[in-house]
C-alpha positions in Angstrom: 0.0 0.0 0.0 1.2 3.5 -0.7 0.9 6.5 1.6 -2.8 7.0 0.5 -3.7 3.3 1.2 -3.9 2.3 -2.5 -2.3 -1.0 -3.6 1.1 -0.6 -5.2 1.5 -1.8 -8.8 5.3 -2.3 -9.3 6.8 -2.0 -12.7 9.2 -4.7 -13.8 12.3 -2.9 -12.4 10.6 -2.6 -9.0 9.8 -6.4 -9.1 13.5 -7.1 -9.8 14.6 -5.0 -6.9 12.0 -6.7 -4.6 13.1 -10.1 -5.7 16.8 -9.7 -5.8 17.6 -6.8 -3.6 19.5 -4.9 -6.3 19.1 -1.2 -6.7 17.9 -0.3 -10.3 20.9 1.9 -10.9 23.3 -1.0 -10.3 22.0 -3.3 -13.1 24.2 -4.1 -16.2 27.0 -1.6 -15.7 30.6 -1.2 -16.8 32.3 -3.9 -14.8 30.2 -6.9 -15.9 29.0 -8.1 -19.3 26.8 -11.2 -19.6 26.2 -12.8 -23.0 24.5 -14.3 -25.0 21.3 -13.0 -23.4 19.0 -14.7 -23.6 21.0 -17.9 -23.3 20.3 -21.6 -23.9 23.4 -23.7 -23.0 26.2 -21.4 -21.8 26.7 -17.8 -20.8 29.9 -15.8 -20.8 30.5 -13.4 -17.9 33.1 -10.8 -18.7 34.8 -9.0 -15.8 36.0 -5.8 -17.4 38.4 -4.7 -14.7 41.4 -6.7 -13.6 41.2 -5.5 -10.0 38.0 -7.6 -9.7 39.8 -10.9 -10.5 39.6 -13.2 -7.4 36.1 -11.9 -6.8 33.0 -14.1 -6.6 30.1 -14.3 -9.0 26.8 -15.4 -7.5 23.8 -16.5 -9.6 20.3 -16.2 -8.2 17.0 -17.3 -9.6 14.0 -15.0 -9.8 12.9 -16.1 -6.3 16.2 -14.9 -4.9 17.7 -18.4 -4.3 21.4 -18.8 -4.8 21.9 -21.4 -7.6 25.6 -21.0 -8.4 28.7 -19.4 -6.7 31.9 -19.1 -8.8 35.4 -17.9 -7.9 36.6 -15.6 -10.6 40.1 -16.4 -11.8 39.9 -15.2 -15.3 38.4 -12.1 -17.0 35.9 -14.4 -18.8 33.8 -16.9 -16.9 32.1 -19.5 -19.1 29.1 -21.0 -17.3 27.1 -24.1 -18.3 23.4 -23.2 -17.8 21.6 -25.9 -19.7 20.6 -27.7 -16.5 19.0 -24.6 -15.0 15.3 -24.0 -15.6 14.1 -21.4 -18.0 13.6 -17.9 -16.6 15.2 -14.8 -15.2 18.5 -14.9 -13.3 20.5 -12.3 -11.4 24.3 -12.3 -11.5 26.1 -10.4 -8.7 29.8 -9.6 -8.8 31.1 -9.4 -5.2 34.5 -8.6 -3.8 35.0 -8.9 0.0 31.3 -9.5 0.4 30.5 -6.1 -1.2 28.4 -6.1 -4.4 30.4 -4.4 -7.1 27.9 -4.8 -9.8 24.8 -6.9 -10.8 23.3 -8.0 -14.1 20.5 -10.1 -15.3 20.1 -12.7 -17.9 17.4 -15.0 -19.2 17.6 -18.7 -20.0 15.3 -19.9 -22.7 
């Protein structure tokens, strides 16, 4: 409910924030590239800044459940996703438990 007691009707960005806890201005930025998007079998996750090597990439489903956690040793992480269900996923790049950047991708 809003301040006037009316039901809220979130737009898709607000739904993402509600589900994944990611501020809308922190989606798909300069440090992280995810492709192909949408994906079928694999995704490539590019870490565009070398200072973020040895960071962690976490993949969450649309319900906010952690489905993968990957230590980043290379600037490109190739991730097999064919066994994951179709839908929206959130990718968080974290360094020392701080979210550096987040992105989203779809598996078809």
